C-alpha positions as a Python dict, from the first residue, in 0.01 Angstrom:
ca = {
    (1, 'X'): (0, 0, 0),
    (2, 'X'): (-38, -93, -368),
    (3, 'X'): (108, 156, -614),
    (4, 'X'): (-170, 295, -830),
    (5, 'X'): (-90, 664, -859),
    (6, 'X'): (236, 660, -1057),
    (7, 'X'): (233, 507, -1404),
    (8, 'X'): (522, 447, -1641),
    (9, 'X'): (583, 822, -1671),
    (10, 'X'): (474, 989, -1350),
    (11, 'X'): (114, 1070, -1259),
    (12, 'X'): (-116, 1138, -1552),
    (13, 'X'): (-487, 1169, -1619),
    (14, 'X'): (-787, 1394, -1669),
    (15, 'X'): (-766, 1731, -1497),
    (16, 'X'): (-1030, 1776, -1229),
    (17, 'X'): (-1085, 1405, -1170),
    (18, 'X'): (-747, 1226, -1165),
    (19, 'X'): (-508, 1521, -1165),
    (20, 'X'): (-639, 1791, -932),
    (21, 'X'): (-503, 2095, -752),
    (22, 'X'): (-542, 1903, -427),
    (23, 'X'): (-334, 1616, -560),
    (24, 'X'): (-65, 1852, -690),
    (25, 'X'): (-41, 2023, -350),
    (26, 'X'): (-22, 1691, -164),
    (27, 'X'): (235, 1548, -408),
    (28, 'X'): (448, 1861, -379),
    (29, 'X'): (454, 1827, -2),
    (30, 'X'): (517, 1450, -1),
    (31, 'X'): (788, 1465, -267),
    (32, 'X'): (971, 1742, -82),
    (33, 'X'): (963, 1536, 237),
    (34, 'X'): (1096, 1231, 54),
    (35, 'X'): (1353, 1395, -175),
    (36, 'X'): (1482, 1653, 71),
    (37, 'X'): (1502, 2025, 22),
    (38, 'X'): (1289, 2126, 317),
    (39, 'X'): (1561, 2210, 567),
    (40, 'X'): (1639, 2564, 456),
    (41, 'X'): (1978, 2475, 309),
    (42, 'X'): (1854, 2340, -24),
    (43, 'X'): (1925, 2462, -374),
    (44, 'X'): (1553, 2445, -448),
    (45, 'X'): (1310, 2245, -660),
    (46, 'X'): (1259, 2343, -1024),
    (47, 'X'): (904, 2339, -1167),
    (48, 'X'): (839, 2363, -1542),
    (49, 'X'): (531, 2295, -1753),
    (50, 'X'): (395, 2263, -2103),
    (51, 'X'): (130, 2488, -2262),
    (52, 'X'): (-193, 2331, -2128),
    (53, 'X'): (-442, 2571, -1973),
    (54, 'X'): (-439, 2366, -1652),
    (55, 'X'): (-64, 2409, -1615),
    (56, 'X'): (-80, 2738, -1431),
    (57, 'X'): (-329, 2604, -1175),
    (58, 'X'): (-127, 2290, -1111),
    (59, 'X'): (195, 2491, -1098),
    (60, 'X'): (50, 2712, -822),
    (61, 'X'): (-79, 2415, -623),
    (62, 'X'): (240, 2213, -660),
    (63, 'X'): (454, 2512, -560),
    (64, 'X'): (235, 2567, -254),
    (65, 'X'): (278, 2204, -153),
    (66, 'X'): (655, 2220, -191),
    (67, 'X'): (677, 2546, 4),
    (68, 'X'): (448, 2415, 279),
    (69, 'X'): (700, 2134, 337),
    (70, 'X'): (982, 2388, 362),
    (71, 'X'): (1111, 2359, 6),
    (72, 'X'): (1214, 2653, -208),
    (73, 'X'): (1053, 2662, -553),
    (74, 'X'): (1204, 2795, -875),
    (75, 'X'): (942, 2844, -1146),
    (76, 'X'): (1100, 2785, -1489),
    (77, 'X'): (787, 2850, -1694),
    (78, 'X'): (701, 2674, -2022),
    (79, 'X'): (986, 2446, -2128),
    (80, 'X'): (1027, 2105, -2293),
    (81, 'X'): (1057, 1816, -2046),
    (82, 'X'): (1424, 1748, -2141),
    (83, 'X'): (1517, 2093, -2014),
    (84, 'X'): (1457, 1966, -1659),
    (85, 'X'): (1763, 1738, -1623),
    (86, 'X'): (1982, 1986, -1808),
    (87, 'X'): (1885, 2269, -1572),
    (88, 'X'): (1923, 2037, -1274),
    (89, 'X'): (2283, 1979, -1374),
    (90, 'X'): (2343, 2346, -1449),
    (91, 'X'): (2209, 2483, -1120),
    (92, 'X'): (2243, 2187, -884),
    (93, 'X'): (1879, 2182, -778),
    (94, 'X'): (1751, 1916, -537),
    (95, 'X'): (1484, 1795, -782),
    (96, 'X'): (1269, 1901, -1075),
    (97, 'X'): (901, 1858, -1150),
    (98, 'X'): (746, 1869, -1497),
    (99, 'X'): (375, 1939, -1541),
    (100, 'X'): (276, 1775, -1869),
    (101, 'X'): (69, 1495, -2017),
    (102, 'X'): (307, 1461, -2311),
    (103, 'X'): (113, 1359, -2624),
    (104, 'X'): (-229, 1341, -2451),
    (105, 'X'): (-512, 1589, -2527),
    (106, 'X'): (-523, 1924, -2348),
    (107, 'X'): (-782, 1803, -2094),
    (108, 'X'): (-522, 1572, -1940),
    (109, 'X'): (-218, 1673, -1745),
    (110, 'X'): (55, 1502, -1550),
    (111, 'X'): (318, 1540, -1281),
    (112, 'X'): (659, 1377, -1319),
    (113, 'X'): (966, 1410, -1104),
    (114, 'X'): (1339, 1410, -1166),
    (115, 'X'): (1589, 1351, -887),
    (116, 'X'): (1898, 1562, -824),
    (117, 'X'): (2099, 1328, -1050),
    (118, 'X'): (1880, 1426, -1346),
    (119, 'X'): (1711, 1088, -1378),
    (120, 'X'): (1343, 1007, -1334),
    (121, 'X'): (1259, 862, -995),
    (122, 'X'): (1293, 490, -930),
    (123, 'X'): (991, 272, -861),
    (124, 'X'): (1099, 252, -497),
    (125, 'X'): (1115, 630, -456),
    (126, 'X'): (775, 675, -620),
    (127, 'X'): (633, 412, -386),
    (128, 'X'): (781, 599, -89),
    (129, 'X'): (617, 923, -203),
    (130, 'X'): (283, 744, -234),
    (131, 'X'): (327, 607, 117),
    (132, 'X'): (386, 958, 247),
    (133, 'X'): (60, 1062, 81),
    (134, 'X'): (-119, 784, 266),
    (135, 'X'): (45, 881, 597),
    (136, 'X'): (-3, 1257, 549),
    (137, 'X'): (-259, 1297, 829),
    (138, 'X'): (-7, 1198, 1094),
    (139, 'X'): (297, 1374, 945),
    (140, 'X'): (484, 1629, 1155),
    (141, 'X'): (448, 1991, 1040),
    (142, 'X'): (738, 2155, 856),
    (143, 'X'): (974, 2368, 1061),
    (144, 'X'): (990, 2638, 794),
    (145, 'X'): (797, 2773, 497),
    (146, 'X'): (975, 2777, 164),
    (147, 'X'): (995, 3054, -93),
    (148, 'X'): (847, 3060, -446),
    (149, 'X'): (1044, 3254, -704),
    (150, 'X'): (1068, 3284, -1082),
    (151, 'X'): (1383, 3153, -1251),
    (152, 'X'): (1457, 3381, -1545),
    (153, 'X'): (1642, 3288, -1865),
    (154, 'X'): (1553, 2919, -1865),
    (155, 'X'): (1473, 2905, -2237),
    (156, 'X'): (1808, 3062, -2317),
    (157, 'X'): (1983, 2818, -2082),
    (158, 'X'): (1821, 2519, -2252),
    (159, 'X'): (1901, 2649, -2600),
    (160, 'X'): (2260, 2713, -2491),
    (161, 'X'): (2297, 2349, -2387),
    (162, 'X'): (2168, 2233, -2726),
    (163, 'X'): (2396, 2467, -2916),
    (164, 'X'): (2693, 2345, -2714),
    (165, 'X'): (2618, 1981, -2798),
    (166, 'X'): (2577, 2054, -3170),
    (167, 'X'): (2837, 2328, -3194),
    (168, 'X'): (2978, 2211, -3526),
    (169, 'X'): (2645, 2146, -3696),
    (170, 'X'): (2582, 2382, -3989),
    (171, 'X'): (2228, 2362, -4129),
    (172, 'X'): (2278, 2619, -4404),
    (173, 'X'): (2080, 2505, -4708),
    (174, 'X'): (1851, 2272, -4512),
    (175, 'X'): (1482, 2349, -4570),
    (176, 'X'): (1294, 2200, -4276),
    (177, 'X'): (938, 2206, -4144),
    (178, 'X'): (899, 2192, -3766),
    (179, 'X'): (564, 2081, -3619),
    (180, 'X'): (576, 2204, -3261),
    (181, 'X'): (244, 2046, -3155),
    (182, 'X'): (137, 2382, -3008),
    (183, 'X'): (343, 2269, -2713),
    (184, 'X'): (659, 2335, -2520),
    (185, 'X'): (891, 2342, -2824),
    (186, 'X'): (696, 2618, -3000),
    (187, 'X'): (950, 2891, -2926),
    (188, 'X'): (1285, 2722, -2877),
    (189, 'X'): (1288, 2475, -3170),
    (190, 'X'): (1233, 2724, -3459),
    (191, 'X'): (1471, 2972, -3296),
    (192, 'X'): (1751, 2718, -3257),
    (193, 'X'): (1720, 2571, -3606),
    (194, 'X'): (1736, 2920, -3755),
    (195, 'X'): (2043, 3002, -3547),
    (196, 'X'): (2209, 2692, -3692),
    (197, 'X'): (2140, 2819, -4045),
    (198, 'X'): (1831, 2623, -4150),
    (199, 'X'): (1541, 2763, -4348),
    (200, 'X'): (1252, 2694, -4111),
    (201, 'X'): (879, 2669, -4167),
    (202, 'X'): (719, 2640, -3823),
    (203, 'X'): (365, 2502, -3785),
    (204, 'X'): (150, 2439, -3476),
    (205, 'X'): (365, 2700, -3303),
    (206, 'X'): (89, 2919, -3154),
    (207, 'X'): (-28, 2747, -2832),
    (208, 'X'): (-348, 2877, -2675),
    (209, 'X'): (-380, 2634, -2386),
    (210, 'X'): (-622, 2402, -2562),
    (211, 'X'): (-468, 2328, -2903),
    (212, 'X'): (-171, 2124, -2778),
    (213, 'X'): (-147, 1797, -2979),
    (214, 'X'): (-472, 1888, -3157),
    (215, 'X'): (-432, 1739, -3507),
    (216, 'X'): (-64, 1821, -3492),
    (217, 'X'): (262, 1694, -3350),
    (218, 'X'): (410, 1346, -3342),
    (219, 'X'): (70, 1177, -3301),
    (220, 'X'): (-64, 1335, -3623),
    (221, 'X'): (233, 1315, -3857),
    (222, 'X'): (25, 1294, -4175),
    (223, 'X'): (-46, 1664, -4135),
    (224, 'X'): (327, 1735, -4143),
    (225, 'X'): (378, 1502, -4441),
    (226, 'X'): (127, 1700, -4647),
    (227, 'X'): (304, 2027, -4565),
    (228, 'X'): (649, 1888, -4649),
    (229, 'X'): (546, 1749, -4987),
    (230, 'X'): (316, 2039, -5072),
    (231, 'X'): (589, 2295, -5012),
    (232, 'X'): (879, 2102, -5163),
    (233, 'X'): (1072, 2102, -4833),
    (234, 'X'): (1370, 1875, -4763),
    (235, 'X'): (1220, 1709, -4456),
    (236, 'X'): (1015, 1773, -4145),
    (237, 'X'): (1022, 1695, -3774),
    (238, 'X'): (717, 1657, -3550),
    (239, 'X'): (754, 1697, -3175),
    (240, 'X'): (502, 1603, -2908),
    (241, 'X'): (346, 1838, -2655),
    (242, 'X'): (628, 1828, -2402),
    (243, 'X'): (910, 1793, -2653),
    (244, 'X'): (1065, 1466, -2540),
    (245, 'X'): (989, 1273, -2857),
    (246, 'X'): (1016, 1332, -3232),
    (247, 'X'): (916, 1167, -3558),
    (248, 'X'): (1041, 1267, -3901),
    (249, 'X'): (903, 1296, -4253),
    (250, 'X'): (1121, 1277, -4563),
    (251, 'X'): (1075, 1491, -4877),
    (252, 'X'): (845, 1228, -5032),
    (253, 'X'): (608, 1242, -4735),
    (254, 'X'): (716, 906, -4593),
    (255, 'X'): (702, 892, -4214),
    (256, 'X'): (1027, 790, -4048),
    (257, 'X'): (963, 641, -3704),
    (258, 'X'): (1182, 605, -3399),
    (259, 'X'): (1318, 264, -3504),
    (260, 'X'): (1455, 399, -3832),
    (261, 'X'): (1588, 715, -3669),
    (262, 'X'): (1757, 513, -3397),
    (263, 'X'): (1918, 280, -3653),
    (264, 'X'): (2047, 581, -3849),
    (265, 'X'): (2193, 751, -3541),
    (266, 'X'): (2334, 429, -3395),
    (267, 'X'): (2537, 362, -3710),
    (268, 'X'): (2650, 725, -3718),
    (269, 'X'): (2767, 726, -3356),
    (270, 'X'): (2934, 385, -3393),
    (271, 'X'): (3120, 496, -3705),
    (272, 'X'): (3238, 814, -3531),
    (273, 'X'): (3354, 626, -3220),
    (274, 'X'): (3081, 773, -2997),
    (275, 'X'): (2865, 468, -2923),
    (276, 'X'): (2970, 344, -2577),
    (277, 'X'): (2979, -34, -2557),
    (278, 'X'): (2871, -58, -2921),
    (279, 'X'): (2522, -124, -2787),
    (280, 'X'): (2170, 17, -2813),
    (281, 'X'): (1869, -32, -2583),
    (282, 'X'): (1518, -59, -2729),
    (283, 'X'): (1174, -185, -2623),
    (284, 'X'): (969, -489, -2717),
    (285, 'X'): (784, -271, -2970),
    (286, 'X'): (1095, -219, -3182),
    (287, 'X'): (1066, -358, -3534),
    (288, 'X'): (1236, -688, -3609),
    (289, 'X'): (1417, -522, -3898),
    (290, 'X'): (1605, -304, -3648),
    (291, 'X'): (1746, -611, -3475),
    (292, 'X'): (1856, -755, -3808),
    (293, 'X'): (2030, -431, -3909),
    (294, 'X'): (2212, -399, -3577),
    (295, 'X'): (2325, -762, -3589),
    (296, 'X'): (2465, -706, -3938),
    (297, 'X'): (2651, -398, -3811),
    (298, 'X'): (2792, -576, -3505),
    (299, 'X'): (2596, -359, -3261),
    (300, 'X'): (2449, -527, -2952),
    (301, 'X'): (2082, -472, -2867),
    (302, 'X'): (1915, -488, -2526),
    (303, 'X'): (1534, -520, -2521),
    (304, 'X'): (1321, -377, -2239),
    (305, 'X'): (958, -328, -2144),
    (306, 'X'): (778, -35, -2307),
    (307, 'X'): (867, 301, -2154),
    (308, 'X'): (1166, 528, -2184),
    (309, 'X'): (1240, 479, -1814),
    (310, 'X'): (1314, 111, -1881),
    (311, 'X'): (1531, 197, -2179),
    (312, 'X'): (1719, 437, -1955),
    (313, 'X'): (1764, 171, -1686),
    (314, 'X'): (1915, -66, -1943),
    (315, 'X'): (2156, 202, -2063),
    (316, 'X'): (2271, 282, -1709),
    (317, 'X'): (2315, -84, -1619),
    (318, 'X'): (2533, -150, -1924),
    (319, 'X'): (2713, 181, -1948),
    (320, 'X'): (2574, 232, -2300),
    (321, 'X'): (2497, 569, -2453),
    (322, 'X'): (2204, 532, -2694),
    (323, 'X'): (1852, 396, -2674),
    (324, 'X'): (1501, 471, -2783),
    (325, 'X'): (1146, 377, -2870),
    (326, 'X'): (952, 342, -3191),
    (327, 'X'): (733, 631, -3077),
    (328, 'X'): (1024, 871, -3116),
    (329, 'X'): (1188, 883, -2774),
    (330, 'X'): (1562, 885, -2843),
    (331, 'X'): (1804, 906, -2551),
    (332, 'X'): (2166, 1005, -2606),
    (333, 'X'): (2319, 969, -2261),
    (334, 'X'): (2621, 1178, -2353),
    (335, 'X'): (2388, 1478, -2375),
    (336, 'X'): (2077, 1420, -2164),
    (337, 'X'): (1926, 1170, -1921),
    (338, 'X'): (1590, 1160, -2097),
    (339, 'X'): (1440, 1175, -2445),
    (340, 'X'): (1488, 1511, -2615),
    (341, 'X'): (1296, 1572, -2937),
    (342, 'X'): (1493, 1875, -3050),
    (343, 'X'): (1828, 1711, -2976),
    (344, 'X'): (1713, 1397, -3158),
    (345, 'X'): (1621, 1596, -3468),
    (346, 'X'): (1962, 1763, -3466),
    (347, 'X'): (2133, 1427, -3413),
    (348, 'X'): (1951, 1291, -3720),
    (349, 'X'): (2072, 1588, -3926),
    (350, 'X'): (2423, 1537, -3791),
    (351, 'X'): (2405, 1170, -3897),
    (352, 'X'): (2276, 1261, -4244),
    (353, 'X'): (2565, 1506, -4294),
    (354, 'X'): (2387, 1670, -4586),
    (355, 'X'): (2243, 1350, -4731),
    (356, 'X'): (1876, 1308, -4822),
    (357, 'X'): (1664, 1142, -4554),
    (358, 'X'): (1460, 983, -4834),
    (359, 'X'): (1771, 787, -4936),
    (360, 'X'): (1816, 630, -4588),
    (361, 'X'): (1924, 265, -4580),
    (362, 'X'): (1997, 199, -4213),
    (363, 'X'): (1737, -78, -4181),
    (364, 'X'): (1462, -264, -4367),
    (365, 'X'): (1135, -263, -4174),
    (366, 'X'): (910, -565, -4145),
    (367, 'X'): (545, -466, -4207),
    (368, 'X'): (397, -375, -3871),
    (369, 'X'): (48, -288, -3753),
    (370, 'X'): (-30, -122, -3420),
    (371, 'X'): (-387, -55, -3306),
    (372, 'X'): (-478, 113, -2977),
    (373, 'X'): (-811, -28, -2862),
    (374, 'X'): (-1005, 182, -2605),
    (375, 'X'): (-1136, -29, -2315),
    (376, 'X'): (-1311, 38, -1987),
    (377, 'X'): (-1051, -150, -1781),
    (378, 'X'): (-714, -223, -1944),
    (379, 'X'): (-608, -470, -1673),
    (380, 'X'): (-928, -672, -1701),
    (381, 'X'): (-912, -668, -2080),
    (382, 'X'): (-555, -794, -2092),
    (383, 'X'): (-640, -1075, -1845),
    (384, 'X'): (-905, -1222, -2077),
    (385, 'X'): (-843, -1597, -2135),
    (386, 'X'): (-989, -1568, -2486),
    (387, 'X'): (-742, -1294, -2574),
    (388, 'X'): (-450, -1487, -2427),
    (389, 'X'): (-543, -1799, -2626),
    (390, 'X'): (-586, -1608, -2953),
    (391, 'X'): (-260, -1417, -2902),
    (392, 'X'): (-65, -1738, -2842),
    (393, 'X'): (-216, -1902, -3150),
    (394, 'X'): (-142, -1608, -3382),
    (395, 'X'): (212, -1579, -3247),
    (396, 'X'): (272, -1949, -3307),
    (397, 'X'): (147, -1923, -3665),
    (398, 'X'): (392, -1634, -3724),
    (399, 'X'): (686, -1804, -3552),
    (400, 'X'): (1006, -1740, -3744),
    (401, 'X'): (831, -1500, -3980),
    (402, 'X'): (698, -1230, -3749),
    (403, 'X'): (551, -1179, -3405),
    (404, 'X'): (252, -1062, -3199),
    (405, 'X'): (254, -838, -2893),
    (406, 'X'): (-61, -747, -2698),
    (407, 'X'): (-18, -529, -2390),
    (408, 'X'): (-197, -266, -2180),
    (409, 'X'): (-101, 99, -2211),
    (410, 'X'): (93, 231, -1916),
    (411, 'X'): (-81, 570, -1922),
    (412, 'X'): (-427, 531, -2079),
    (413, 'X'): (-724, 291, -2078),
    (414, 'X'): (-606, 120, -2395),
    (415, 'X'): (-496, -224, -2507),
    (416, 'X'): (-222, -203, -2769),
    (417, 'X'): (-223, -476, -3035),
    (418, 'X'): (95, -499, -3241),
    (419, 'X'): (159, -745, -3525),
    (420, 'X'): (464, -790, -3749),
    (421, 'X'): (435, -1017, -4051),
    (422, 'X'): (609, -1073, -4385),
    (423, 'X'): (335, -890, -4577),
    (424, 'X'): (100, -599, -4520),
    (425, 'X'): (-204, -816, -4587),
    (426, 'X'): (-107, -1079, -4330),
    (427, 'X'): (-22, -816, -4069),
    (428, 'X'): (-361, -649, -4126),
    (429, 'X'): (-551, -975, -4103),
    (430, 'X'): (-388, -1093, -3782),
    (431, 'X'): (-427, -752, -3623),
    (432, 'X'): (-795, -729, -3716),
    (433, 'X'): (-870, -1068, -3559),
    (434, 'X'): (-702, -977, -3231),
    (435, 'X'): (-858, -629, -3216),
    (436, 'X'): (-1202, -786, -3262),
    (437, 'X'): (-1143, -1011, -2962),
    (438, 'X'): (-1030, -719, -2744),
    (439, 'X'): (-1340, -519, -2840),
    (440, 'X'): (-1573, -813, -2783),
    (441, 'X'): (-1437, -862, -2434),
    (442, 'X'): (-1456, -497, -2331),
}
């Protein structure tokens, strides 16, 4: 059976066509059979979700599927994705499921699983779950029916974990804007920052089921930049819908991406003796300037495919403690086994230690352009001989001065064209030529 259901971050797609109640029920049953927890002696399977209107429907269907396979369900309600591994560790659950499509529009949703160790499932385990879906007609019935119960106090538990990690962080005098993307961070992020002493202006913090990521959050950071500069604030942080990524804005309105934030935090953790292996894992999208800065600092860099799961794999293989993506996923293994937007924002403030983010000097970025080109079939588009030839030519012309990367999205019908060059004009020109070829072939 070829794996087509799970992408780079679980199952994700349009509600009603790709992600349906029927699929959620079947996945709940198959995952319980594969991961265990259906024998009546389990600690249960945690289910949390973001603020999408489809979340409640999928939650009910998923819970029914888990219970029909004999698993006990604990409903944690609306919580950021990174709360899942933290609550797994706290309560010793058998697994956790997050219902979220991250930064996608409200009409999409997704289903992603965490194992009992707090890590996202391996490719092999996901393939086994898919095989169980295919074999469902001949599967033996469960010997028991599980229970479905509400787990109270989950928001407080998650906030308690964050406060414990940043116990010594005093944000008194920090004037920060938090863009909560009308998503899962809408309650916990402003509350926590205020508890730590910050003056907080919260925006996009009133989710209604349909406004998640709608002209707000980490995919629309210009909105946050205007608020920060217009109000004379010190800085701002923008989370995505499920709270596992974060981008920043300094007081001048400049956007600070994941590469710059990772460089800042890597140097901070290395200088404080808290960077295991003196190494950092990043993806192929990471700016060349990051590699130069880390080399100058004597910090090793491992490069992976795009996707925080691959960054995580590299960290586990090497025993390192820090990794991330340009998009704002930062993973600090000493705290959590996945990206955590709120923790990343606090780590940045810890690294700044009262300094101005606008005065950062952790790395010098090479001009970079990234264009997401909508296509009907991302696999067919990326296989185009004309695109391959043009990509190779442009990359050769930039050799030693920059680079080109053209790849399919792992979650959407997009081809991502990325160009780094010594100047903005050259980066724009190369990118425009490649984008035109992708569009012509689609």
